[in-house]
C-alpha positions as CSV (number, residue, x, y, z in Angstrom):
1,M,-1.1,-7.5,-43.2
2,P,-0.9,-4.0,-41.6
3,N,-4.6,-3.9,-41.4
4,D,-4.6,-7.1,-39.3
5,R,-2.0,-5.6,-36.9
6,C,-4.0,-2.4,-36.6
7,H,-7.2,-4.3,-35.8
8,Q,-5.3,-6.5,-33.3
9,L,-3.9,-3.4,-31.6
10,T,-7.3,-1.9,-31.4
11,R,-8.7,-5.0,-29.8
12,W,-5.8,-5.1,-27.3
13,R,-6.3,-1.5,-26.3
14,A,-10.1,-2.1,-25.9
15,A,-9.4,-5.1,-23.6
16,F,-6.8,-3.0,-21.7
17,H,-9.2,-0.2,-21.1
18,T,-12.0,-2.5,-20.1
19,I,-9.8,-4.0,-17.4
20,V,-8.8,-0.5,-16.3
21,D,-12.4,0.6,-16.0
22,R,-13.4,-2.5,-14.0
23,H,-10.4,-2.5,-11.7
24,P,-9.0,1.0,-11.4
25,G,-5.5,1.0,-9.8
26,S,-4.7,-2.6,-10.9
27,V,-3.1,-1.4,-14.2
28,D,-0.4,1.2,-14.6
29,L,-1.8,3.7,-17.1
30,N,1.6,5.1,-17.8
31,H,2.8,1.7,-19.1
32,R,2.4,1.6,-22.9
33,P,1.9,-1.9,-24.2
34,C,4.1,-3.2,-27.0
35,P,2.0,-3.5,-30.2
36,L,3.5,-7.0,-30.8
37,R,2.4,-8.4,-27.5
38,A,-0.8,-8.4,-25.4
39,P,-0.9,-5.4,-23.0
40,N,0.2,-5.8,-19.5
41,V,-3.2,-6.2,-17.9
42,G,-2.0,-8.1,-14.8
43,Y,0.4,-7.7,-12.0
44,R,3.8,-6.2,-13.0
45,M,7.0,-7.2,-11.2
46,T,9.0,-4.1,-10.3
47,R,12.1,-3.6,-8.3
48,T,10.0,-2.7,-5.3
49,T,7.9,-5.8,-5.7
50,T,10.9,-8.1,-6.0
51,S,12.6,-6.6,-3.0
52,L,9.5,-6.9,-0.9
53,T,9.1,-10.5,-1.9
54,I,12.7,-11.2,-0.9
55,A,12.2,-9.3,2.4
56,H,9.1,-11.3,3.2
57,G,10.8,-14.6,2.4
58,T,13.8,-13.7,4.5
59,G,11.6,-12.5,7.3
60,R,9.7,-15.8,7.4
61,I,13.1,-17.7,7.6
62,F,14.2,-15.4,10.5
63,L,10.9,-15.9,12.2
64,A,11.0,-19.7,11.9
65,A,14.6,-20.1,13.0
66,P,14.0,-20.0,16.8
67,F,11.2,-22.6,16.5
68,I,13.4,-24.9,14.5
69,A,16.4,-24.5,16.8
70,G,14.2,-24.9,19.9
71,G,12.7,-28.1,18.5
72,L,16.0,-29.6,17.6
73,D,17.4,-28.7,21.0
74,Y,14.8,-31.1,22.5
75,F,16.1,-34.0,20.5
76,R,19.7,-33.2,21.7
77,D,18.7,-33.0,25.4
78,R,15.4,-34.8,26.1
79,K,15.9,-35.3,29.8
80,T,16.2,-31.6,30.8
81,R,13.0,-30.7,28.9
82,E,11.1,-33.6,30.2
83,A,12.1,-32.7,33.8
84,L,11.0,-29.1,33.3
85,V,7.6,-30.1,32.0
86,Q,7.2,-32.6,34.8
87,S,8.1,-30.0,37.4
88,L,5.4,-27.8,36.0
89,G,2.9,-30.6,36.7
90,Y,1.8,-31.5,33.2
91,P,0.8,-35.1,32.6
92,A,2.8,-37.3,30.3
93,P,5.9,-35.1,30.0
94,K,7.7,-37.4,27.5
95,A,4.8,-37.3,25.0
96,A,4.1,-33.6,25.6
97,T,7.7,-32.5,25.0
98,F,8.0,-34.8,21.9
99,I,4.8,-33.4,20.3
100,D,5.9,-29.8,21.2
101,A,9.4,-30.3,19.6
102,A,7.9,-32.1,16.5
103,A,5.4,-29.3,16.0
104,K,8.1,-26.6,16.3
105,V,10.4,-28.2,13.8
106,G,7.7,-29.2,11.3
107,C,5.8,-25.9,11.4
108,G,9.1,-23.9,11.5
109,L,10.3,-25.7,8.4
110,T,7.1,-25.2,6.5
111,L,6.9,-21.5,7.5
112,A,10.5,-21.0,6.4
113,A,9.9,-22.7,3.1
114,G,6.7,-20.7,2.5
115,V,4.5,-23.9,2.3
116,K,1.1,-23.0,3.9
117,P,2.6,-20.1,5.8
118,R,-0.8,-19.1,7.4
119,L,-1.4,-22.6,8.7
120,S,2.1,-22.9,10.0
121,A,2.0,-19.5,11.7
122,A,-1.3,-20.4,13.3
123,A,0.0,-23.7,14.6
124,L,3.1,-22.0,16.0
125,I,1.0,-19.4,17.8
126,A,-1.0,-22.3,19.3
127,N,2.2,-23.9,20.3
128,L,3.7,-20.7,21.7
129,A,0.8,-19.5,23.8
130,P,0.8,-22.2,26.5
131,T,4.6,-22.3,26.5
132,T,4.8,-18.6,27.2
133,V,2.2,-18.7,30.0
134,A,3.8,-21.8,31.7
135,I,7.5,-21.1,31.3
136,H,7.6,-17.2,31.5
137,A,5.1,-16.6,34.3
138,F,6.9,-13.6,35.7
139,W,3.9,-12.6,37.8
140,K,4.4,-15.7,40.0
141,E,8.1,-15.0,40.6
142,K,9.1,-13.5,44.0
143,D,12.7,-12.7,43.2
144,P,12.9,-9.4,41.2
145,E,15.9,-10.6,39.1
146,K,14.2,-13.8,38.0
147,S,11.0,-11.9,37.5
148,T,12.8,-9.5,35.1
149,I,14.3,-12.4,33.1
150,K,11.0,-14.2,32.8
151,R,9.2,-10.9,31.9
152,N,11.8,-10.3,29.1
153,G,11.2,-13.9,27.8
154,F,7.4,-13.3,27.9
155,I,7.7,-10.0,26.0
156,L,9.9,-11.7,23.4
157,N,7.4,-14.5,22.9
158,V,4.6,-11.9,22.5
159,A,6.7,-10.1,19.9
160,V,7.3,-13.4,18.0
161,A,3.5,-14.0,18.2
162,G,3.0,-10.6,16.6
163,G,5.3,-11.5,13.7
164,L,3.4,-14.8,13.2
165,L,0.1,-12.8,13.2
166,A,1.6,-10.6,10.5
167,V,2.4,-13.7,8.4
168,I,-1.3,-14.9,8.9
169,A,-2.5,-11.4,7.8
170,R,-0.3,-11.4,4.7
171,G,-1.0,-14.9,3.7
172,R,0.3,-16.7,0.6
173,R,1.6,-13.5,-1.0
174,S,4.8,-13.4,1.1
């Protein structure tokens, strides 16, 4: 019986070092495997890893919240949004505002839940870009006070787009 355990431990160490040689940095060499279990050859959860996972999940929720709230606002007050879209000269304001609101709520919820976060973030950027250019066109405004307000909204939307790009870059790991 002790011979079997020794042989098994030798095989585990050989497998461990094979993985270390193939993928340096993927295994913590200071971690000594328990002789009664297979060595830790994969990804180890640590306090740092756990806190980063929590931070990324919370960040996705915070990033999705304005989209969800904005989409739900449309369903509370359709007339105001439709009038705004019509004043900008877009065709079919009812359909455009409904699609915009449905995309914001749907993609915001999937982003917050972590379901296909890259796709959700990409769809939200595609939704955010035309809205930012149409609604926050501060360069067209003559009044300096209104121009400042629109510029601030424009900068905030660009910052949110940056957060969405970070979600796309991070991918499913968040």
